[in-house]
Structures are given as structure tokens and as C-alpha cells.
ChimeraX commands (.cxc) that place a marker at each C-alpha (Angstrom):
marker #1 position 0.00,0.00,0.00 radius 0.5
marker #1 position 1.65,3.20,-1.17 radius 0.5
marker #1 position 0.32,6.31,0.52 radius 0.5
marker #1 position 0.91,9.85,-0.70 radius 0.5
marker #1 position 1.88,12.45,1.85 radius 0.5
marker #1 position -1.35,14.46,1.67 radius 0.5
marker #1 position -3.91,11.70,2.26 radius 0.5
marker #1 position -5.80,10.83,5.45 radius 0.5
marker #1 position -3.50,8.05,6.62 radius 0.5
marker #1 position -5.55,7.42,9.76 radius 0.5
marker #1 position -8.75,7.03,7.73 radius 0.5
marker #1 position -7.15,4.60,5.32 radius 0.5
marker #1 position -5.73,2.48,8.13 radius 0.5
marker #1 position -9.07,2.42,9.96 radius 0.5
marker #1 position -10.81,1.09,6.84 radius 0.5
marker #1 position -8.10,-1.49,6.19 radius 0.5
marker #1 position -8.06,-2.80,9.77 radius 0.5
marker #1 position -11.90,-2.72,10.00 radius 0.5
marker #1 position -11.99,-5.06,7.01 radius 0.5
marker #1 position -9.67,-7.43,8.88 radius 0.5
marker #1 position -6.75,-6.80,6.54 radius 0.5
marker #1 position -3.14,-6.41,7.55 radius 0.5
marker #1 position -1.22,-3.36,6.47 radius 0.5
marker #1 position 2.49,-2.65,6.44 radius 0.5
marker #1 position 3.57,0.96,6.20 radius 0.5
marker #1 position 7.12,1.99,5.36 radius 0.5
marker #1 position 7.67,4.38,8.22 radius 0.5
marker #1 position 11.29,5.42,7.72 radius 0.5
marker #1 position 10.34,8.76,6.21 radius 0.5
marker #1 position 6.99,9.41,7.88 radius 0.5
marker #1 position 7.09,12.40,10.14 radius 0.5
marker #1 position 6.14,12.11,13.78 radius 0.5
marker #1 position 2.48,13.08,13.48 radius 0.5
marker #1 position 1.89,10.46,10.76 radius 0.5
marker #1 position 3.55,7.77,12.90 radius 0.5
marker #1 position 1.31,8.91,15.76 radius 0.5
marker #1 position -1.75,8.41,13.51 radius 0.5
marker #1 position -0.72,4.82,12.89 radius 0.5
marker #1 position -0.19,4.15,16.60 radius 0.5
marker #1 position -3.55,5.72,17.46 radius 0.5
marker #1 position -5.47,3.71,14.85 radius 0.5
marker #1 position -3.90,0.47,16.02 radius 0.5
marker #1 position -4.80,1.28,19.61 radius 0.5
marker #1 position -8.44,2.06,18.70 radius 0.5
marker #1 position -8.90,-1.00,16.51 radius 0.5
marker #1 position -6.86,-3.46,18.58 radius 0.5
marker #1 position -4.71,-4.04,15.50 radius 0.5
marker #1 position -1.22,-5.24,16.23 radius 0.5
marker #1 position 1.54,-2.87,15.28 radius 0.5
marker #1 position 5.09,-3.98,14.58 radius 0.5
marker #1 position 7.35,-1.18,13.45 radius 0.5
marker #1 position 10.45,-2.11,11.47 radius 0.5
marker #1 position 13.11,0.42,10.59 radius 0.5
marker #1 position 15.78,-0.18,7.97 radius 0.5
marker #1 position 18.78,1.88,8.94 radius 0.5
marker #1 position 22.18,2.82,7.60 radius 0.5
marker #1 position 24.50,5.62,8.56 radius 0.5
marker #1 position 24.78,8.88,6.66 radius 0.5
marker #1 position 28.08,8.00,5.00 radius 0.5
marker #1 position 26.51,4.83,3.57 radius 0.5
marker #1 position 23.48,6.78,2.30 radius 0.5
marker #1 position 25.77,9.30,0.61 radius 0.5
marker #1 position 27.89,6.51,-0.89 radius 0.5
marker #1 position 24.82,4.75,-2.30 radius 0.5
marker #1 position 23.48,7.99,-3.73 radius 0.5
marker #1 position 26.80,8.72,-5.44 radius 0.5
marker #1 position 26.58,5.32,-7.20 radius 0.5
marker #1 position 23.22,6.18,-8.75 radius 0.5
marker #1 position 23.16,7.05,-12.44 radius 0.5
marker #1 position 21.75,10.18,-14.04 radius 0.5
marker #1 position 18.55,11.55,-12.57 radius 0.5
marker #1 position 18.41,8.72,-9.98 radius 0.5
marker #1 position 21.08,10.60,-8.02 radius 0.5
marker #1 position 19.49,13.18,-5.71 radius 0.5
marker #1 position 21.08,16.33,-4.28 radius 0.5
marker #1 position 23.22,15.73,-1.20 radius 0.5
marker #1 position 21.10,18.04,0.96 radius 0.5
marker #1 position 18.05,15.84,0.18 radius 0.5
marker #1 position 19.97,12.77,1.34 radius 0.5
marker #1 position 20.96,14.55,4.54 radius 0.5
marker #1 position 17.37,15.69,5.15 radius 0.5
marker #1 position 15.99,12.17,4.52 radius 0.5
marker #1 position 18.59,10.74,6.87 radius 0.5
marker #1 position 17.62,13.19,9.64 radius 0.5
marker #1 position 13.93,12.32,9.21 radius 0.5
marker #1 position 14.67,8.60,9.23 radius 0.5
marker #1 position 16.72,9.01,12.41 radius 0.5
marker #1 position 13.67,10.50,14.15 radius 0.5
marker #1 position 11.59,7.43,13.19 radius 0.5
marker #1 position 14.24,5.05,14.47 radius 0.5
marker #1 position 13.27,5.57,18.12 radius 0.5
marker #1 position 9.71,4.37,17.40 radius 0.5
marker #1 position 10.78,1.06,15.87 radius 0.5
marker #1 position 10.28,-2.35,17.46 radius 0.5
marker #1 position 13.10,-3.70,15.34 radius 0.5
marker #1 position 15.97,-1.96,13.60 radius 0.5
marker #1 position 17.56,-3.61,10.57 radius 0.5
marker #1 position 21.09,-2.55,9.69 radius 0.5
marker #1 position 20.67,-2.16,5.93 radius 0.5
marker #1 position 24.36,-2.09,5.09 radius 0.5
marker #1 position 25.48,-5.20,6.96 radius 0.5
marker #1 position 22.55,-7.41,7.97 radius 0.5
marker #1 position 21.60,-10.22,5.61 radius 0.5
marker #1 position 18.00,-9.90,4.37 radius 0.5
marker #1 position 17.17,-13.45,5.48 radius 0.5
marker #1 position 18.40,-12.69,9.02 radius 0.5
marker #1 position 16.38,-9.49,9.17 radius 0.5
marker #1 position 13.31,-11.31,7.86 radius 0.5
marker #1 position 13.68,-14.00,10.53 radius 0.5
marker #1 position 13.91,-11.37,13.28 radius 0.5
marker #1 position 10.86,-9.55,11.93 radius 0.5
marker #1 position 8.82,-12.74,11.60 radius 0.5
marker #1 position 9.70,-13.64,15.20 radius 0.5
marker #1 position 8.03,-10.41,16.29 radius 0.5
marker #1 position 4.97,-10.90,14.07 radius 0.5
marker #1 position 4.53,-14.61,14.83 radius 0.5
marker #1 position 6.12,-15.26,18.24 radius 0.5
marker link #1:1,2 radius 0.2
marker link #1:2,3 radius 0.2
marker link #1:3,4 radius 0.2
marker link #1:4,5 radius 0.2
marker link #1:5,6 radius 0.2
marker link #1:6,7 radius 0.2
marker link #1:7,8 radius 0.2
marker link #1:8,9 radius 0.2
marker link #1:9,10 radius 0.2
marker link #1:10,11 radius 0.2
marker link #1:11,12 radius 0.2
marker link #1:12,13 radius 0.2
marker link #1:13,14 radius 0.2
marker link #1:14,15 radius 0.2
marker link #1:15,16 radius 0.2
marker link #1:16,17 radius 0.2
marker link #1:17,18 radius 0.2
marker link #1:18,19 radius 0.2
marker link #1:19,20 radius 0.2
marker link #1:20,21 radius 0.2
marker link #1:21,22 radius 0.2
marker link #1:22,23 radius 0.2
marker link #1:23,24 radius 0.2
marker link #1:24,25 radius 0.2
marker link #1:25,26 radius 0.2
marker link #1:26,27 radius 0.2
marker link #1:27,28 radius 0.2
marker link #1:28,29 radius 0.2
marker link #1:29,30 radius 0.2
marker link #1:30,31 radius 0.2
marker link #1:31,32 radius 0.2
marker link #1:32,33 radius 0.2
marker link #1:33,34 radius 0.2
marker link #1:34,35 radius 0.2
marker link #1:35,36 radius 0.2
marker link #1:36,37 radius 0.2
marker link #1:37,38 radius 0.2
marker link #1:38,39 radius 0.2
marker link #1:39,40 radius 0.2
marker link #1:40,41 radius 0.2
marker link #1:41,42 radius 0.2
marker link #1:42,43 radius 0.2
marker link #1:43,44 radius 0.2
marker link #1:44,45 radius 0.2
marker link #1:45,46 radius 0.2
marker link #1:46,47 radius 0.2
marker link #1:47,48 radius 0.2
marker link #1:48,49 radius 0.2
marker link #1:49,50 radius 0.2
marker link #1:50,51 radius 0.2
marker link #1:51,52 radius 0.2
marker link #1:52,53 radius 0.2
marker link #1:53,54 radius 0.2
marker link #1:54,55 radius 0.2
marker link #1:55,56 radius 0.2
marker link #1:56,57 radius 0.2
marker link #1:57,58 radius 0.2
marker link #1:58,59 radius 0.2
marker link #1:59,60 radius 0.2
marker link #1:60,61 radius 0.2
marker link #1:61,62 radius 0.2
marker link #1:62,63 radius 0.2
marker link #1:63,64 radius 0.2
marker link #1:64,65 radius 0.2
marker link #1:65,66 radius 0.2
marker link #1:66,67 radius 0.2
marker link #1:67,68 radius 0.2
marker link #1:68,69 radius 0.2
marker link #1:69,70 radius 0.2
marker link #1:70,71 radius 0.2
marker link #1:71,72 radius 0.2
marker link #1:72,73 radius 0.2
marker link #1:73,74 radius 0.2
marker link #1:74,75 radius 0.2
marker link #1:75,76 radius 0.2
marker link #1:76,77 radius 0.2
marker link #1:77,78 radius 0.2
marker link #1:78,79 radius 0.2
marker link #1:79,80 radius 0.2
marker link #1:80,81 radius 0.2
marker link #1:81,82 radius 0.2
marker link #1:82,83 radius 0.2
marker link #1:83,84 radius 0.2
marker link #1:84,85 radius 0.2
marker link #1:85,86 radius 0.2
marker link #1:86,87 radius 0.2
marker link #1:87,88 radius 0.2
marker link #1:88,89 radius 0.2
marker link #1:89,90 radius 0.2
marker link #1:90,91 radius 0.2
marker link #1:91,92 radius 0.2
marker link #1:92,93 radius 0.2
marker link #1:93,94 radius 0.2
marker link #1:94,95 radius 0.2
marker link #1:95,96 radius 0.2
marker link #1:96,97 radius 0.2
marker link #1:97,98 radius 0.2
marker link #1:98,99 radius 0.2
marker link #1:99,100 radius 0.2
marker link #1:100,101 radius 0.2
marker link #1:101,102 radius 0.2
marker link #1:102,103 radius 0.2
marker link #1:103,104 radius 0.2
marker link #1:104,105 radius 0.2
marker link #1:105,106 radius 0.2
marker link #1:106,107 radius 0.2
marker link #1:107,108 radius 0.2
marker link #1:108,109 radius 0.2
marker link #1:109,110 radius 0.2
marker link #1:110,111 radius 0.2
marker link #1:111,112 radius 0.2
marker link #1:112,113 radius 0.2
marker link #1:113,114 radius 0.2
marker link #1:114,115 radius 0.2
marker link #1:115,116 radius 0.2
marker link #1:116,117 radius 0.2
view
């Protein structure tokens, strides 16, 4: 489910959870009030919330950006801003995945252990 920044995130999540569906939201770049909406909806609907955060340090983000070709490369100040926003979301996460060093299968196993204990 891809959600644009200007939509009613809380309303969408309430409809999804009311229909008994599961929803995963990429929260790395959601600002605090949007993360709060998700937490509030889950509390009201008794939906379970597991927050996963994929993290890497700023140097790694800058290195990856520099490897992008053409218009895929974004200005450095955008990378720095995205990193700062992602760092704010990190504190809310139930699990933090080190994107530069952790194997995807190991991260998936840790996440599944939280979802299906």
C-alpha cells in the first residue's frame, strides 16, 4: 500500500483494519504526526503494530546515492534531510535492521519472530 503524503492516513488504516486486513507501512520517512496516527489507529482498533526500521549511517546513504546514475542521483542536501527524518523514526521502531550489513534473510527471521512469536 503506497500512501501519498497528503492523504488521510488514519482514515485509510481504519478502513483497512476494520476489514480485517493487515497493512504494512514503510515508516522510515513518515514524520512524527503520521507515525502517531498509525499508533492511534492500532490502539483504537486493537490491530497489532510492529514497526520495522531499515537503517544505515549517513556516509553509507551518501555513498549509495553517489553510485546512482543520471537523474536517480538526488542532491546531497536531500539525502541529509531524509537521513535526519529517518533518524527520528528510528526511536519508534520495534526492530531496527542494519541495511548495510545485515543479511535480508536474518532481518526477515527477526521480523517474523516479532509478528509470529
